[in-house]
C-alpha positions as CSV (number, residue, x, y, z in Angstrom):
1,M,0.0,0.0,0.0
2,S,3.0,2.3,0.3
3,D,3.0,2.8,-3.5
4,T,-0.7,3.8,-3.7
5,P,-1.0,7.5,-4.8
6,K,-2.7,9.5,-2.0
7,D,-6.3,10.4,-2.8
8,P,-6.8,14.1,-2.1
9,R,-10.2,13.2,-0.5
10,R,-8.3,11.1,2.1
11,R,-6.6,14.0,4.0
12,H,-7.0,12.3,7.3
13,S,-7.6,8.5,6.9
14,A,-4.4,8.1,4.8
15,E,-2.4,9.0,7.9
16,V,-4.1,6.2,9.8
17,V,-4.1,3.3,7.4
18,D,-1.6,3.8,4.6
19,G,1.8,2.1,4.4
20,V,3.6,-0.8,6.0
21,G,4.0,1.3,9.2
22,K,0.2,1.2,9.7
23,S,-0.2,-2.6,9.4
24,A,-1.4,-2.7,13.0
25,S,-4.1,-0.1,12.3
26,R,-5.3,-2.1,9.3
27,A,-5.3,-5.3,11.3
28,M,-7.6,-3.8,13.9
29,L,-9.9,-2.5,11.2
30,R,-10.0,-5.8,9.3
31,A,-11.5,-7.3,12.5
32,V,-14.5,-4.9,12.2
33,G,-15.1,-5.6,8.6
34,F,-12.7,-3.6,6.5
35,T,-11.3,-5.2,3.3
36,D,-8.3,-4.2,1.1
37,E,-10.6,-2.1,-1.1
38,D,-11.9,-0.2,1.9
39,F,-8.5,1.0,3.0
40,V,-8.2,3.2,-0.2
41,K,-11.6,4.8,0.2
42,P,-12.4,8.0,2.0
43,Q,-13.7,7.2,5.5
44,V,-16.9,8.9,6.6
45,G,-17.6,8.8,10.3
46,I,-21.4,8.5,11.1
47,A,-22.0,10.1,14.5
48,S,-25.1,8.5,15.9
49,T,-27.0,9.8,18.9
50,W,-29.0,6.6,19.2
51,S,-30.4,5.6,22.5
52,N,-33.6,3.9,23.6
53,L,-34.0,6.2,26.6
54,T,-36.0,8.8,24.6
55,P,-38.4,8.6,21.6
56,C,-36.4,11.5,20.0
57,N,-33.5,9.1,19.4
58,S,-34.8,5.6,19.6
59,H,-34.9,5.1,15.8
60,I,-31.5,6.7,15.0
61,D,-29.6,3.5,14.9
62,E,-31.4,2.6,11.7
63,L,-30.9,6.1,10.3
64,A,-27.2,5.8,11.0
65,R,-27.1,2.5,9.0
66,R,-28.8,4.3,6.1
67,A,-26.3,7.1,6.2
68,S,-23.5,4.6,6.2
69,D,-25.0,2.8,3.2
70,G,-25.2,6.1,1.4
71,A,-21.6,6.8,2.0
72,D,-20.6,3.3,0.9
73,A,-22.7,3.5,-2.3
74,A,-21.0,6.8,-3.3
75,G,-17.5,5.3,-3.0
76,G,-16.7,5.9,0.6
77,K,-16.4,3.7,3.7
78,G,-18.9,4.5,6.4
79,V,-17.9,3.9,10.1
80,I,-20.7,4.3,12.7
81,F,-19.9,5.5,16.2
82,N,-22.1,6.7,19.0
83,T,-22.3,9.7,21.2
84,I,-24.6,10.3,24.2
85,T,-28.1,11.7,24.5
86,I,-30.2,12.7,27.5
87,S,-33.9,13.4,27.7
88,D,-35.1,16.8,28.8
89,G,-38.7,15.5,28.8
90,I,-37.8,12.8,31.4
91,A,-35.4,14.9,33.5
92,N,-37.4,18.2,33.6
93,G,-38.1,19.4,37.1
94,T,-35.4,17.2,38.7
95,E,-31.8,17.6,39.7
96,G,-30.9,15.5,36.7
97,M,-31.9,18.3,34.4
98,K,-28.7,20.1,35.4
99,Y,-26.9,17.6,33.0
100,S,-29.0,18.7,30.0
101,L,-27.0,21.7,28.7
102,V,-23.9,20.0,29.8
103,S,-24.6,17.2,27.4
104,R,-24.3,19.6,24.5
105,E,-20.6,20.1,25.4
106,V,-20.1,16.3,26.0
107,I,-21.5,15.5,22.6
108,A,-19.3,18.1,20.9
109,D,-16.3,16.9,22.8
110,S,-17.0,13.2,21.9
111,I,-17.5,13.8,18.2
112,E,-14.3,15.9,18.1
113,T,-12.5,13.2,20.1
114,V,-13.5,10.2,18.0
115,A,-13.1,11.8,14.6
116,G,-9.9,13.5,15.5
117,C,-8.4,10.2,16.8
118,E,-9.7,7.9,14.1
119,G,-8.9,10.0,11.1
120,F,-12.3,10.3,9.4
121,D,-12.2,12.4,6.3
122,G,-15.8,13.5,6.5
123,L,-18.7,13.1,8.8
124,V,-22.5,12.7,9.0
125,A,-24.0,13.6,12.4
126,I,-27.6,12.5,13.2
127,G,-29.4,14.2,16.1
128,G,-32.8,14.1,17.7
129,C,-33.2,15.7,21.1
130,D,-32.5,19.4,21.2
131,K,-29.0,19.4,22.7
132,N,-27.9,16.7,20.2
133,M,-28.2,19.2,17.4
134,P,-26.1,22.1,18.5
135,G,-23.7,19.6,20.1
136,C,-23.3,17.8,16.8
137,L,-22.8,21.1,14.9
138,M,-20.2,22.3,17.4
139,G,-18.3,19.0,17.1
140,L,-18.4,19.3,13.3
141,A,-17.3,22.9,13.4
142,R,-14.3,22.2,15.6
143,L,-13.1,19.5,13.2
144,D,-13.9,21.5,10.1
145,R,-14.0,18.5,7.8
146,P,-16.6,18.0,5.1
147,S,-19.8,17.2,7.0
148,V,-23.6,17.0,6.8
149,F,-26.1,17.1,9.7
150,V,-29.3,15.0,9.6
151,Y,-32.3,15.6,11.8
152,G,-33.9,12.5,13.2
153,G,-37.3,13.9,12.4
154,T,-40.5,14.9,14.3
155,I,-42.9,12.8,16.2
156,L,-46.6,12.4,15.2
157,P,-49.3,14.0,17.3
158,G,-50.8,12.0,20.2
159,E,-54.5,11.2,20.6
160,G,-56.6,14.4,20.7
161,H,-53.7,16.5,19.1
162,T,-51.6,16.1,22.2
163,D,-47.9,16.1,22.8
164,I,-45.4,16.1,25.7
165,V,-46.3,19.7,26.7
166,S,-49.9,18.5,27.0
167,V,-48.7,16.1,29.7
168,F,-46.8,18.8,31.6
169,E,-49.8,21.1,31.5
170,A,-52.2,18.3,32.5
171,M,-50.2,18.1,35.8
172,G,-50.9,21.8,36.4
173,A,-54.5,21.3,35.6
174,Y,-54.7,18.5,38.1
175,S,-53.2,20.6,40.9
176,R,-55.9,23.2,40.1
177,G,-58.6,20.6,40.2
178,D,-59.6,20.8,36.5
179,L,-58.5,17.2,35.7
180,D,-58.7,14.1,37.8
181,L,-56.0,11.4,37.9
182,I,-57.7,9.2,35.4
183,E,-57.8,12.1,32.8
184,V,-54.1,12.9,33.5
185,K,-53.2,9.2,33.0
186,Q,-55.1,9.1,29.7
187,I,-53.1,12.0,28.4
188,E,-49.9,10.4,29.7
189,E,-50.6,7.1,27.9
190,T,-51.5,8.6,24.5
191,A,-49.5,11.8,24.0
192,I,-46.3,10.2,22.8
193,P,-47.2,7.7,20.1
194,G,-43.8,6.6,18.9
195,P,-40.3,7.8,17.8
196,G,-39.4,11.3,16.9
197,S,-38.6,14.7,18.6
198,C,-41.3,16.7,20.4
199,G,-43.9,17.7,18.0
200,G,-44.3,21.5,18.3
201,M,-41.9,24.3,17.3
202,Y,-40.0,23.5,20.5
203,T,-36.3,23.5,20.7
204,A,-35.7,20.3,18.6
205,N,-37.7,21.4,15.6
206,T,-36.4,25.0,16.0
207,M,-32.8,23.9,15.9
208,A,-33.4,21.5,13.0
209,S,-35.0,24.3,11.0
210,A,-32.1,26.7,12.0
211,I,-29.5,24.2,10.8
212,E,-31.2,23.6,7.5
213,A,-31.4,27.4,7.0
214,L,-27.7,27.6,8.0
215,G,-27.0,25.3,5.1
216,M,-25.6,22.3,7.1
217,S,-28.5,19.9,6.3
218,L,-29.9,18.8,3.0
219,P,-33.0,20.6,1.8
220,G,-36.1,19.3,3.6
221,S,-34.2,17.5,6.4
222,S,-35.7,19.6,9.2
223,A,-39.3,18.9,8.2
224,Q,-39.8,15.1,7.9
225,N,-41.5,12.6,10.1
226,A,-39.1,10.5,12.1
227,I,-40.6,7.2,10.7
228,S,-40.9,7.8,7.0
229,G,-39.4,7.0,3.7
230,E,-38.4,10.6,3.3
231,K,-36.3,10.5,6.4
232,S,-34.5,7.2,5.3
233,A,-33.8,8.7,1.9
234,D,-32.5,11.9,3.6
235,C,-29.9,9.8,5.5
236,E,-28.7,7.9,2.5
237,A,-28.4,11.2,0.5
238,A,-26.5,12.8,3.4
239,G,-23.9,9.9,3.3
240,A,-23.5,10.4,-0.4
241,A,-23.3,14.2,-0.1
242,V,-20.2,14.0,2.1
243,L,-18.3,12.3,-0.8
244,E,-19.2,15.2,-3.1
245,L,-18.1,17.7,-0.3
246,L,-14.8,15.8,0.0
247,E,-14.3,16.0,-3.8
248,R,-14.8,19.8,-3.6
249,N,-13.2,20.2,-0.2
250,I,-16.2,22.1,1.1
251,K,-16.0,22.4,4.9
252,P,-18.3,23.7,7.6
253,S,-16.2,27.0,7.7
254,D,-17.2,27.6,4.1
255,I,-20.9,27.2,5.0
256,M,-21.3,28.4,8.5
257,T,-20.6,32.1,7.7
258,R,-21.9,35.3,9.3
259,K,-24.6,35.6,6.6
260,A,-25.6,31.9,7.1
261,F,-26.2,32.5,10.8
262,E,-28.3,35.6,9.9
263,N,-30.4,33.2,7.7
264,A,-30.8,30.8,10.6
265,I,-31.9,33.6,12.9
266,T,-34.4,34.8,10.3
267,V,-36.0,31.4,9.9
268,V,-36.2,30.8,13.7
269,I,-38.0,34.1,14.1
270,A,-40.4,33.5,11.3
271,L,-41.3,30.1,12.8
272,G,-41.8,31.5,16.3
273,G,-39.0,29.2,17.5
274,S,-37.5,28.5,21.0
275,T,-35.4,30.9,23.1
276,N,-32.8,28.1,23.2
277,A,-32.0,29.0,19.6
278,V,-30.4,32.2,20.9
279,L,-28.1,30.3,23.3
280,H,-27.2,27.5,20.8
281,L,-26.7,29.7,17.7
282,I,-24.3,32.0,19.6
283,A,-22.5,28.9,20.8
284,M,-22.3,27.4,17.3
285,A,-21.1,30.7,15.8
286,S,-18.4,31.0,18.6
287,T,-17.2,27.5,17.8
288,I,-16.7,28.2,14.0
289,G,-15.2,31.6,14.7
290,V,-18.1,33.8,13.7
291,E,-19.0,36.8,15.9
292,L,-22.7,36.6,16.9
293,T,-24.3,38.5,19.8
294,L,-27.6,39.0,21.5
295,E,-27.9,42.3,19.7
296,D,-28.0,40.5,16.3
297,F,-31.3,38.9,17.3
298,T,-32.7,42.3,18.1
299,E,-31.5,43.8,14.8
300,I,-32.8,41.0,12.6
301,G,-36.0,40.8,14.7
302,R,-37.0,44.3,13.7
303,R,-37.4,43.3,10.1
304,V,-38.6,39.7,10.3
305,P,-42.2,38.9,11.3
306,V,-43.5,35.7,13.0
307,V,-45.7,34.0,10.5
308,A,-46.1,30.4,11.9
309,D,-49.1,29.3,14.0
310,L,-47.2,26.5,15.7
311,R,-47.1,25.2,19.2
312,P,-46.5,26.1,22.0
313,S,-48.2,29.5,21.6
314,G,-50.0,28.5,18.4
315,H,-52.1,25.6,17.3
316,Y,-50.3,23.4,14.8
317,M,-47.6,20.8,15.1
318,M,-44.5,20.1,13.0
319,S,-46.0,17.0,11.4
320,E,-48.8,19.3,10.0
321,L,-46.2,21.7,8.6
322,V,-44.4,18.7,7.1
323,A,-47.7,17.8,5.3
324,I,-47.8,21.1,3.5
325,G,-44.2,21.3,2.4
326,G,-42.0,21.9,5.5
327,I,-39.9,25.0,5.7
328,Q,-38.7,25.2,2.1
329,P,-41.7,27.2,0.8
330,L,-41.3,29.6,3.8
331,M,-37.6,30.1,3.0
332,K,-38.5,30.7,-0.6
333,T,-41.0,33.4,0.5
334,L,-38.4,35.0,2.8
335,L,-35.8,34.9,0.1
336,D,-38.1,36.6,-2.5
337,A,-38.8,39.3,0.1
338,G,-35.1,40.0,0.5
339,L,-35.0,38.6,4.1
340,L,-32.5,35.8,3.4
341,H,-29.0,35.8,1.9
342,G,-29.4,33.7,-1.2
343,N,-25.7,33.5,-2.0
344,C,-24.8,31.3,1.0
345,L,-23.1,28.0,0.2
346,T,-24.9,24.8,1.5
347,V,-24.0,21.1,1.9
348,T,-25.5,20.5,-1.6
349,G,-22.6,22.4,-3.0
350,K,-25.1,24.9,-4.3
351,T,-26.2,28.2,-2.9
352,L,-29.4,28.6,-0.9
353,A,-31.0,30.5,-3.8
354,E,-30.1,27.6,-6.1
355,N,-31.6,25.1,-3.7
356,L,-34.8,27.1,-3.5
357,A,-35.2,28.0,-7.1
358,D,-37.9,25.4,-8.0
359,V,-39.7,25.2,-4.6
360,A,-43.4,25.4,-5.0
361,P,-45.5,27.6,-2.7
362,Y,-47.7,26.3,0.1
363,P,-51.2,25.2,-0.8
364,D,-53.7,28.1,-1.0
365,D,-56.0,26.7,1.7
366,Q,-53.3,26.1,4.4
367,Q,-53.6,27.9,7.7
368,I,-50.2,27.2,9.3
369,I,-48.0,29.9,7.7
370,A,-49.4,33.4,7.4
371,P,-48.5,35.8,4.6
372,L,-45.7,38.2,5.3
373,D,-48.1,41.1,5.1
374,R,-50.5,39.6,7.6
375,P,-48.2,38.0,10.1
376,V,-48.9,36.5,13.5
377,K,-46.6,39.2,14.9
378,A,-45.0,42.0,13.0
379,E,-41.7,41.8,14.8
380,S,-39.7,39.0,16.5
381,H,-41.1,37.2,19.5
382,L,-37.6,36.7,20.7
383,R,-36.9,39.9,22.7
384,I,-33.5,40.7,24.1
385,L,-34.0,42.7,27.3
386,H,-31.6,45.0,29.1
387,G,-32.0,46.9,32.3
388,N,-30.7,47.1,35.9
389,L,-31.8,43.4,36.4
390,A,-29.9,42.3,33.2
391,P,-27.1,44.6,32.4
392,E,-25.6,42.0,29.9
393,G,-29.0,41.0,28.5
394,A,-31.8,38.5,29.0
395,V,-34.0,36.6,26.5
396,A,-37.8,36.7,26.5
397,K,-40.2,34.8,24.3
398,I,-43.2,37.2,23.9
399,T,-45.7,36.3,21.2
400,G,-48.0,39.2,22.2
401,K,-50.8,36.8,23.4
402,E,-49.5,37.2,26.9
403,G,-49.3,41.0,26.5
404,T,-46.1,43.1,26.1
405,R,-45.7,44.6,29.5
406,F,-45.9,43.2,33.0
407,S,-45.3,44.8,36.4
408,G,-45.6,43.0,39.7
409,S,-44.1,42.1,43.0
410,A,-41.1,39.8,43.2
411,R,-41.6,36.4,44.8
412,V,-38.1,35.0,45.1
413,F,-36.9,31.4,45.0
414,G,-33.4,30.0,45.2
415,S,-34.2,27.0,43.0
416,E,-36.7,25.5,40.6
417,E,-38.0,23.0,43.2
418,E,-38.9,25.8,45.6
419,A,-40.8,27.6,42.9
420,Q,-42.6,24.5,41.8
421,A,-43.8,23.7,45.3
422,R,-45.2,27.2,45.8
423,I,-47.0,27.2,42.4
424,N,-48.6,23.8,43.2
425,D,-49.8,24.8,46.7
426,G,-51.4,28.1,45.6
427,T,-48.8,30.4,47.2
428,V,-48.1,32.0,43.8
429,V,-50.9,34.3,42.9
430,A,-51.9,36.8,40.2
431,G,-49.6,39.8,40.1
432,D,-46.5,37.9,41.1
433,V,-43.2,38.0,39.3
434,L,-41.5,34.7,40.1
435,V,-37.7,35.1,40.4
436,I,-35.9,31.7,40.1
437,R,-32.2,32.3,40.7
438,Y,-29.0,30.4,41.1
439,E,-30.0,28.2,38.2
440,G,-27.5,29.7,35.7
441,P,-24.7,27.9,33.8
442,K,-22.4,28.2,36.9
443,G,-24.9,28.5,39.7
444,G,-27.2,25.5,38.9
445,P,-24.9,24.4,37.5
446,G,-26.2,23.6,34.0
447,M,-28.9,26.3,33.4
448,R,-31.9,24.0,33.8
449,E,-35.1,24.5,31.7
450,M,-38.1,25.7,33.5
451,L,-40.8,23.7,31.6
452,T,-42.2,22.2,34.8
453,P,-43.0,25.5,36.5
454,T,-44.1,27.3,33.4
455,S,-46.4,24.4,32.5
456,A,-47.8,24.4,36.1
457,I,-48.5,28.1,35.8
458,M,-50.3,27.5,32.5
459,G,-52.2,24.5,34.0
460,R,-53.3,26.6,36.9
461,G,-54.7,29.3,34.6
462,L,-52.1,31.9,35.6
463,G,-50.4,32.2,32.2
464,S,-51.3,35.8,31.6
465,E,-51.4,36.8,35.3
466,V,-47.9,36.1,36.5
467,A,-44.4,36.5,35.0
468,L,-41.3,34.3,35.6
469,I,-37.7,35.5,35.3
470,T,-34.6,33.3,35.8
471,D,-30.9,33.0,35.1
472,G,-31.9,29.5,33.9
473,R,-33.6,28.9,30.6
474,F,-36.8,27.6,29.1
475,S,-37.9,24.6,27.1
476,G,-39.1,25.4,23.6
477,G,-42.4,24.1,25.0
478,S,-42.7,26.9,27.6
479,H,-45.0,29.8,27.0
480,G,-46.4,32.7,29.0
481,F,-44.7,35.9,30.2
482,V,-41.3,34.4,30.8
483,V,-37.7,35.8,30.7
484,G,-34.6,33.6,30.9
485,H,-30.8,33.8,30.4
486,V,-30.6,36.8,32.8
487,T,-27.0,37.9,32.8
488,P,-24.8,38.3,34.8
489,E,-26.2,35.2,36.6
490,A,-27.0,35.3,40.3
491,F,-24.0,33.1,41.2
492,D,-21.7,35.7,39.7
493,G,-23.3,38.4,41.8
494,G,-25.6,39.6,39.0
495,P,-28.5,41.9,40.1
496,L,-30.9,38.9,40.2
497,A,-29.0,37.9,43.4
498,L,-30.0,41.1,45.1
499,V,-33.8,41.0,44.6
500,E,-36.0,40.6,47.7
501,N,-39.6,39.6,48.1
502,G,-41.9,42.4,47.3
503,D,-39.6,44.4,45.1
504,L,-41.4,45.9,42.1
505,I,-40.2,44.4,38.8
506,T,-41.3,45.7,35.4
507,I,-40.8,43.9,32.1
508,D,-41.4,45.8,28.9
509,A,-41.2,43.8,25.7
510,E,-41.8,46.9,23.5
511,A,-39.0,49.0,25.1
512,D,-37.0,45.7,25.6
513,T,-36.3,46.5,29.3
514,I,-36.3,44.6,32.5
515,D,-35.9,46.6,35.7
516,V,-36.3,46.4,39.5
517,D,-37.6,49.6,41.1
518,L,-34.5,50.1,43.2
519,S,-32.0,53.0,43.3
520,D,-28.4,52.4,42.3
521,E,-27.5,53.1,45.9
522,E,-29.8,50.4,47.3
523,L,-28.4,47.9,44.8
524,M,-24.9,48.8,45.9
525,R,-25.9,48.4,49.5
526,R,-27.3,45.0,48.9
527,R,-24.4,43.9,46.8
528,A,-22.0,44.8,49.6
529,A,-23.9,42.4,51.9
530,W,-24.2,39.6,49.4
531,Q,-22.0,36.5,49.6
532,Q,-21.5,34.0,46.8
533,P,-23.0,30.6,47.7
534,A,-20.7,27.6,47.9
535,P,-20.6,25.5,44.7
536,R,-23.3,22.8,44.7
537,Y,-20.8,20.3,43.1
538,T,-17.1,20.0,43.7
539,R,-16.2,16.9,41.7
540,G,-17.4,15.4,38.5
541,V,-18.8,16.7,35.2
542,L,-21.1,19.3,36.8
543,S,-18.1,20.7,38.7
544,K,-15.9,20.8,35.6
545,Y,-18.7,22.5,33.7
546,A,-19.2,25.2,36.3
547,R,-15.5,26.0,36.4
548,T,-15.2,26.3,32.6
549,V,-18.5,27.5,31.3
550,S,-19.0,31.0,29.9
551,S,-21.9,33.4,30.4
552,A,-25.3,32.6,28.7
553,S,-24.8,35.8,26.7
554,T,-21.8,34.2,25.0
555,G,-23.5,30.9,24.4
556,A,-22.6,29.0,27.7
557,V,-19.6,27.4,25.9
558,T,-16.7,25.6,27.7
559,D,-13.9,26.2,25.2
560,L,-13.6,30.0,24.9
561,P,-9.9,30.9,24.4
562,E,-8.1,32.4,27.3
């Protein structure tokens, strides 16, 4: 093999398997099925997030095999490896949820580690749950080798048009007395009918849509049912696409540009997507070396309307958007209106405009996507707030249905569990602003989602009568008057740490402000008396995370340069 000319597509695998000095490497690979012919093919690593602990990922083993088959058929050699997944839907409201955002970093680390060690020339990464997707993209960005991301696909609706958020809100309705235990159990038993990611425009579908708009997925990948012929074909096509990218040496850094991230933000806003997109897109941009800030979401949000009537604040589910054409017709509409950059390169090897050239419009009778001139909301629902409670910014998801301004008395909690107990027992009443602090990236640690308390609030009928602010974050399924990602976080001595019960807090989503009615002098007096709590963890992954994680305003990443 030492006389074999080096294939320019084999920039990494040749170092691992070529020549007599790599006989031991080849011997190991023969034991897992490699042949002589395979050693001269470009190697495509297939990063699978398969696990049977969550419906979002329970089918991805088969999808990974399809992607490997696609790479093989195109002249490469697919090699499947696994990374982890966790389930927010299972862990929400528990101490275990602190590992959720941490898993994004572990996924990125593991993909980088395996591919960097084994010498894969290109990669396909397949994700389902919401942390899988940015974690995969961050791993691909660090490696910067020709790569394609595949979304595992959306779940179908449960009985009675239900989904996982229906179950969370049923628990709140039970505590209010509106549902009995039998009714809650009926929803529990039927809301999750099979494989696929949570069915509304929650974080998984939001991030899948953002990644397609970014150009890192094949057209249509974000809007396919998990169990479908279309999704299987998407995986095979992704495996083959990597070989074309290798031929042309098109890398993530060629695709994940500043303009591409602007396209992703635009599509997230138009779809009414999750606040987690702010955190994850900033993290992904940071990893590839693109400057993206909270202010970019404000700037783009001034010109992009919300046009999708999708859950959690709307009516329809992703599977119903799939049925009318997915997000491609929406992207074509946004492009024609001058709201997308059509010259961005994508994993097809073509530009976004070329990909969208022949896309047909939505059916005339559909009700899911509104016209741009008659939107659900004229400006972005993702509001970046500043004020004396959030000098470095906070992120709100305000659709307008919950109003645009809220003023009330602070009711302060030092953890999510404290708040949940007081919501359930009726202590929380109309007019309260719930302050849940010490749940940030460092303080939690892990920046837990607050789906359990927000669902309890909605279930108790208080969705428009209380507000909730936190240095934690929210599930894409959360709705109501909620503000998260408050920075600096309480653990770092941010103003949220200084709030006391009864303080007047005002949130204004038109002026984009969040303030507590206290003088600078009073805040200084309280800060002088404040002491940082002891870390909740001193060993293990949560401790390592707390020591290395950046602020939520910079994406809560763990590998910022010194």
